C-alpha positions as CSV (number, residue, x, y, z in Angstrom):
1,M,132.5,88.2,96.2
2,N,135.1,90.7,95.2
3,Q,133.6,92.9,92.0
4,T,137.3,92.9,90.7
5,A,136.7,89.0,89.7
6,F,134.3,90.5,87.0
7,P,136.4,93.2,85.3
8,D,134.1,93.5,82.2
9,R,130.6,93.8,84.1
10,P,129.1,97.0,84.7
11,T,128.8,97.9,88.1
12,S,126.1,100.2,87.4
13,P,122.7,99.5,85.0
14,R,122.2,101.3,82.2
15,Q,119.4,104.0,82.9
16,I,116.1,103.3,81.3
17,A,112.3,103.8,82.7
18,L,109.9,100.9,82.3
19,D,107.4,101.8,85.0
20,W,106.5,98.1,85.3
21,P,104.3,97.1,88.2
22,L,103.6,93.3,89.4
23,M,100.1,93.9,88.3
24,R,98.2,96.6,86.2
25,K,94.5,97.1,85.7
26,N,93.2,93.9,86.6
27,F,90.3,95.5,88.1
28,A,88.1,96.4,84.6
29,P,85.2,99.1,84.2
30,S,82.9,96.2,83.8
31,D,83.8,94.9,87.0
32,L,83.1,98.2,88.7
33,E,79.9,98.3,86.6
34,A,78.9,94.7,87.8
35,V,79.3,95.8,91.6
36,V,77.4,99.2,91.1
37,E,74.3,97.2,89.6
38,L,74.4,94.8,92.8
39,L,74.9,97.5,95.3
40,Q,71.6,99.8,93.3
41,Q,69.2,96.9,93.7
42,D,66.7,97.5,96.1
43,D,68.0,96.1,99.5
44,P,70.5,93.7,98.0
45,V,71.9,90.6,99.7
46,L,75.5,91.2,100.4
47,T,76.5,88.1,102.2
48,Q,77.4,84.7,100.8
49,A,74.2,83.9,98.5
50,G,72.9,83.7,95.0
51,H,76.3,85.0,93.2
52,V,78.2,82.8,95.2
53,R,76.4,79.9,94.1
54,A,76.5,81.0,90.5
55,F,80.3,81.8,90.8
56,E,80.9,78.1,92.0
57,R,78.7,76.8,89.4
58,E,80.5,78.8,86.4
59,W,83.9,78.4,87.7
60,S,83.3,74.3,88.2
61,Q,82.2,74.5,84.5
62,W,84.9,76.6,83.1
63,L,87.8,74.5,85.1
64,G,86.0,71.1,84.3
65,V,85.0,69.6,88.0
66,E,81.8,68.5,89.7
67,H,82.0,70.8,92.5
68,S,83.6,74.2,94.0
69,V,83.7,76.4,97.1
70,F,84.3,79.9,97.0
71,V,85.9,81.3,100.3
72,N,87.8,84.5,101.3
73,S,91.4,83.8,100.2
74,G,93.6,81.3,98.3
75,S,95.0,80.8,101.6
76,S,91.7,79.8,103.4
77,A,91.4,77.4,100.6
78,N,94.4,75.8,101.8
79,L,93.4,75.7,105.3
80,L,89.9,74.6,104.5
81,T,91.6,71.6,102.2
82,L,93.7,70.0,104.7
83,A,91.0,70.5,107.3
84,A,88.9,68.5,105.1
85,L,92.0,65.8,104.4
86,R,92.5,65.6,108.3
87,A,88.7,65.2,109.1
88,T,88.1,62.6,106.5
89,A,91.9,60.4,106.7
90,G,93.2,61.3,110.0
91,P,96.7,62.4,111.0
92,G,99.7,61.3,109.4
93,E,102.4,62.9,107.1
94,V,101.9,65.4,103.9
95,I,104.6,65.8,101.3
96,V,105.1,69.5,100.6
97,P,107.5,71.8,98.4
98,T,110.2,73.8,99.6
99,L,109.2,76.2,97.0
100,T,105.9,77.5,97.6
101,W,103.6,80.0,99.5
102,V,103.5,79.9,103.4
103,S,100.1,79.2,103.9
104,D,100.4,75.5,102.0
105,I,102.9,74.4,104.8
106,A,101.1,76.6,107.5
107,A,97.7,74.8,106.7
108,V,99.4,71.4,107.1
109,L,101.0,72.1,111.0
110,Q,97.5,73.8,111.6
111,N,95.7,70.4,111.1
112,G,98.2,68.4,112.8
113,F,100.1,66.7,109.7
114,E,104.1,66.3,109.4
115,P,105.1,68.0,106.6
116,V,107.7,65.8,104.7
117,F,109.8,68.4,102.3
118,V,110.9,67.8,98.2
119,D,113.6,69.9,96.8
120,I,112.6,71.2,93.6
121,D,112.8,70.5,89.8
122,P,114.6,73.1,88.0
123,R,112.7,73.3,84.7
124,T,109.4,73.8,86.6
125,L,110.0,74.9,89.9
126,G,107.8,72.1,91.3
127,M,108.6,69.3,93.4
128,D,111.2,66.8,92.0
129,N,108.7,64.0,91.1
130,E,111.3,61.2,91.8
131,Q,111.8,62.6,95.2
132,V,108.0,62.6,96.3
133,L,108.0,59.1,95.2
134,D,110.8,58.2,97.2
135,K,109.4,60.0,100.4
136,I,106.0,58.0,100.3
137,T,105.8,56.0,103.6
138,P,102.4,53.9,105.1
139,R,101.8,57.3,106.9
140,T,101.8,59.6,103.9
141,K,98.1,60.9,103.6
142,A,98.7,63.2,100.6
143,V,101.1,64.9,98.0
144,F,100.5,68.3,98.3
145,V,101.8,70.0,94.9
146,T,102.6,73.6,94.3
147,H,102.3,74.2,90.5
148,V,104.3,77.5,91.0
149,L,104.5,80.5,88.6
150,G,102.0,78.7,86.6
151,Y,104.2,75.9,85.5
152,N,103.0,72.3,85.4
153,A,104.4,70.5,88.5
154,I,103.4,66.9,88.2
155,S,104.4,63.6,85.5
156,I,102.3,60.9,84.2
157,R,104.5,58.9,86.6
158,L,103.9,60.9,89.3
159,L,99.9,60.4,88.5
160,D,100.3,56.7,88.0
161,D,102.3,55.9,91.1
162,L,100.2,57.6,93.3
163,A,96.9,56.4,92.0
164,R,98.5,53.1,92.4
165,R,99.8,53.2,95.9
166,R,96.1,55.3,96.9
167,V,97.8,58.4,97.8
168,P,95.7,61.5,97.1
169,L,97.2,64.6,95.0
170,I,96.4,68.0,96.3
171,E,97.1,70.8,93.8
172,D,98.0,74.3,94.8
173,C,97.0,76.0,91.4
174,C,96.7,79.5,93.3
175,E,99.2,81.0,90.6
176,A,98.5,78.7,87.9
177,H,94.7,79.2,86.2
178,G,94.2,77.6,83.1
179,A,97.7,75.9,83.1
180,T,97.4,72.2,81.6
181,F,98.8,68.8,81.5
182,H,98.2,66.8,78.5
183,G,95.1,68.7,77.8
184,F,93.5,68.6,81.1
185,K,93.6,71.8,83.2
186,L,95.6,71.8,86.6
187,G,93.1,71.4,89.2
188,T,91.3,68.3,87.9
189,L,93.8,66.0,88.5
190,G,93.9,65.3,92.2
191,L,91.4,64.8,94.9
192,M,91.2,68.3,95.7
193,S,92.5,71.6,94.2
194,N,93.2,75.6,95.4
195,F,92.8,78.7,93.5
196,S,93.7,82.3,94.6
197,F,91.5,85.4,93.2
198,Y,94.2,87.9,94.9
199,Y,94.3,91.3,92.9
200,A,97.7,90.0,91.0
201,H,96.3,86.5,90.0
202,H,95.1,85.7,86.6
203,L,91.6,86.4,87.8
204,T,90.6,88.5,90.9
205,T,87.9,89.1,93.4
206,I,90.4,91.3,95.0
207,E,90.7,88.9,97.9
208,G,89.1,85.5,97.3
209,G,90.1,81.6,96.7
210,M,88.2,78.3,95.0
211,I,88.4,74.8,96.5
212,S,87.8,72.5,93.5
213,T,86.8,68.8,93.7
214,N,84.7,65.8,92.4
215,D,84.6,64.2,95.7
216,E,80.9,64.9,96.7
217,R,81.5,63.7,100.4
218,L,84.7,65.8,100.4
219,Y,82.4,68.8,98.7
220,Q,79.9,68.6,101.7
221,V,82.6,68.6,104.3
222,L,84.3,71.6,102.9
223,R,80.6,73.3,102.7
224,M,80.4,72.6,106.3
225,L,83.9,74.0,107.3
226,R,83.8,77.0,105.6
227,S,80.7,78.2,107.5
228,H,81.2,77.3,111.2
229,G,80.8,73.4,110.5
230,M,77.2,74.0,110.4
231,V,75.4,70.8,109.1
232,R,72.7,73.5,107.5
233,E,75.5,74.3,104.8
234,A,75.2,70.6,103.4
235,T,73.4,70.5,100.0
236,D,72.9,66.5,100.7
237,D,69.8,66.0,102.2
238,D,70.3,62.4,103.6
239,L,73.3,63.6,105.2
240,R,71.6,66.7,107.3
241,S,68.6,64.2,107.8
242,S,71.1,61.8,109.6
243,Y,72.7,64.6,112.0
244,H,69.1,65.6,112.8
245,L,68.5,62.3,113.5
246,D,71.4,61.8,115.8
247,Y,71.1,64.9,117.6
248,P,67.4,65.4,118.4
249,D,67.8,67.8,121.3
250,L,69.6,70.3,119.0
251,N,68.1,72.7,116.9
252,P,68.4,71.6,113.4
253,E,69.8,75.2,112.1
254,F,72.5,75.1,114.8
255,I,74.3,71.6,114.5
256,F,77.8,72.3,114.1
257,A,79.5,68.7,112.8
258,Y,83.2,70.2,113.1
259,P,85.1,73.1,115.1
260,A,85.5,74.9,112.1
261,Y,85.8,78.6,110.3
262,N,84.1,81.2,109.3
263,V,85.7,82.0,105.4
264,R,82.8,82.7,103.5
265,S,83.0,85.5,101.1
266,T,80.5,88.0,99.8
267,E,78.3,88.8,97.1
268,I,80.4,91.5,95.6
269,S,83.4,89.4,95.4
270,A,81.5,86.3,93.7
271,V,79.9,89.7,91.3
272,I,83.4,90.3,89.9
273,G,84.5,86.7,89.6
274,R,81.8,86.1,87.6
275,N,82.6,89.1,85.3
276,Q,86.2,88.5,85.3
277,L,85.6,84.8,84.2
278,K,84.4,85.8,81.1
279,R,87.9,87.1,79.9
280,L,90.2,84.9,81.9
281,D,91.0,82.5,78.7
282,G,92.5,85.9,77.0
283,N,94.4,87.0,79.6
284,I,96.1,83.5,80.1
285,E,96.9,83.4,76.5
286,A,98.5,86.8,76.4
287,R,100.4,86.0,79.6
288,R,101.7,82.9,77.9
289,E,102.6,84.8,74.9
290,N,104.5,87.3,77.2
291,L,106.2,84.5,78.9
292,A,107.4,83.1,75.6
293,V,108.9,86.7,74.1
294,F,110.7,87.2,77.5
295,L,112.4,83.7,77.8
296,R,113.3,84.0,73.9
297,H,115.1,87.3,74.5
298,L,116.8,86.6,77.5
299,D,120.9,85.6,77.4
300,A,120.9,81.6,77.7
301,E,124.2,82.1,78.6
302,K,123.4,84.0,81.7
303,Y,119.9,83.2,82.6
304,Q,118.3,79.9,82.7
305,T,115.6,79.8,79.6
306,D,115.0,76.1,79.4
307,F,111.7,76.2,81.7
308,D,109.1,73.3,80.8
309,V,106.4,76.0,79.6
310,A,104.2,73.6,77.7
311,G,101.1,74.2,79.1
312,C,101.6,77.1,81.6
313,S,99.6,80.0,82.3
314,S,102.4,82.2,83.5
315,Y,101.5,84.0,86.4
316,A,105.2,86.0,86.5
317,L,108.1,85.9,84.2
318,T,110.7,84.2,85.4
319,L,114.5,85.1,86.0
320,V,116.8,82.8,87.0
321,L,120.8,83.2,87.1
322,K,122.0,80.4,85.2
323,R,125.2,79.8,87.7
324,P,125.7,81.0,91.1
325,D,126.8,84.6,91.0
326,P,126.1,87.0,94.1
327,L,128.0,89.9,92.1
328,L,125.3,89.4,89.0
329,A,122.4,89.0,91.3
330,E,123.2,92.0,92.7
331,C,123.2,93.9,89.4
332,V,120.1,92.7,88.3
333,A,118.2,93.9,91.7
334,R,119.7,97.0,90.9
335,A,119.0,97.6,87.7
336,L,115.0,96.5,88.2
337,R,114.8,98.7,90.8
338,S,116.7,101.9,88.6
339,A,114.3,101.0,85.6
340,G,111.2,100.6,87.6
341,V,110.5,97.5,87.1
342,E,108.8,95.9,90.4
343,F,110.0,92.2,91.3
344,R,110.0,89.8,93.8
345,R,113.4,87.8,95.0
346,G,113.9,84.3,96.0
347,M,111.0,83.3,93.6
348,S,107.6,82.2,95.0
349,G,106.9,82.8,98.5
350,G,110.3,84.6,98.8
351,G,112.4,81.4,98.1
352,N,113.4,78.2,100.9
353,Q,110.5,77.9,103.1
354,L,112.7,75.8,105.2
355,R,114.9,79.0,106.1
356,Q,111.8,80.8,107.6
357,P,111.6,81.1,111.3
358,Y,108.0,79.7,111.5
359,L,109.5,76.6,110.7
360,R,112.4,76.4,112.9
361,P,110.6,74.6,116.1
362,Y,109.7,71.9,113.8
363,L,112.7,71.3,111.7
364,G,116.0,73.0,113.7
365,A,117.9,75.5,112.4
366,E,119.8,74.0,109.6
367,H,117.2,71.6,107.7
368,W,117.5,73.8,104.8
369,Q,121.1,72.3,103.8
370,A,119.5,69.4,102.3
371,Y,117.8,71.2,99.3
372,P,120.4,72.8,97.2
373,R,118.4,73.5,94.3
374,V,115.9,75.7,95.9
375,E,118.6,77.3,97.6
376,H,119.9,78.3,94.5
377,V,116.4,80.3,93.1
378,H,116.4,81.4,96.9
379,F,119.8,83.6,96.2
380,Y,119.6,83.8,92.5
381,G,116.0,83.7,91.5
382,F,113.7,86.5,90.6
383,Y,110.2,87.0,88.8
384,V,108.6,90.1,87.3
385,G,105.1,91.2,86.9
386,N,103.3,89.6,84.0
387,Y,100.1,91.0,82.9
388,P,97.9,90.7,79.9
389,D,98.4,94.3,78.5
390,L,102.1,94.6,79.2
391,P,103.9,96.2,75.6
392,R,105.9,93.4,74.4
393,E,108.4,96.1,73.4
394,K,109.0,96.9,77.5
395,I,109.6,93.1,77.5
396,V,112.6,93.0,74.7
397,A,113.9,96.3,76.5
398,L,114.1,94.6,79.7
399,C,115.8,91.6,78.1
400,D,118.2,93.8,76.7
401,L,118.9,95.8,79.7
402,L,119.7,92.2,82.1
403,N,121.7,91.0,78.8
404,G,124.0,93.8,79.2
405,L,124.7,93.1,82.8
């Protein structure tokens, strides 16, 4: 687009320095002290052991679920969740977002499911719930929803219809720790849920992830899948005994029920997670307040400000142009770089996943054209880092800069 079409728009942003990374100081001195205390023990156990079990219990209590399984990343949580679904439900279709992290869709493909894509709801950035319901067929094994950037992506109508049709809901909450829907934490409303503890997230174990569920059978499957498929990882005595009786020729310590993985985490990561959990609620509240300041000060004529923030836990500050405008989008990117503000263009996961090369063999080269709303955020959406000690005056200064473009 020719810049002369906008003669009143500055082509160079006002020069300010904000020094604003995606995340800052997400590892506290007390986290380091907890790790040092562990390492200073006489002959400490560092592989998965008591602290991992304690972290799983404490996380389950905080979230409000019966069971949790700690793994080495949020992507591994995605993988095991879909592997458990395949092991218990068989092959079929899984309805997935067009705006999400690659590992959600990769896990669907890796476990032999067929992905069925849905466009976004612009106010939540999650899947359009009506499109989800329209795409359910007898072959649908689950709806795999992503709560993008901490926004809630589900509705009462979606939950009621899925329950009526007996279609499981799986929640990707990797960017939505502590977000709520009608008073319930996201991650408690489906069959299984996934969380990421990557460094930039609400809670970090540096790398790490969690799978949560209220389903006892799936919990046992997930425990085995996490550790090579070994039956000894199950906590159900009857389940272990049944395998021992069925396979008397095998050493009971080495019976492998599934061709699975090793995605265990460590005691070091669990110690960090347990310590971080103590301040998680306060961090979430600070993020929510930061988002409110940001959206309140943005120019609603240029940028979208009507996001559905009810219950949002705000992984990042959401910046979407109200209308398609290539020149303004480029001005925004230049202004952010000049001010030292780290950002991601295209929104969560780099934008429309259907444009990615890994999906071309499955969908062809032009399938993305059927999803115009995710296309808009792909080209005209950004996010900026949000963290608890982000100064409010910086947020206002950034809004002033953006509004002047």
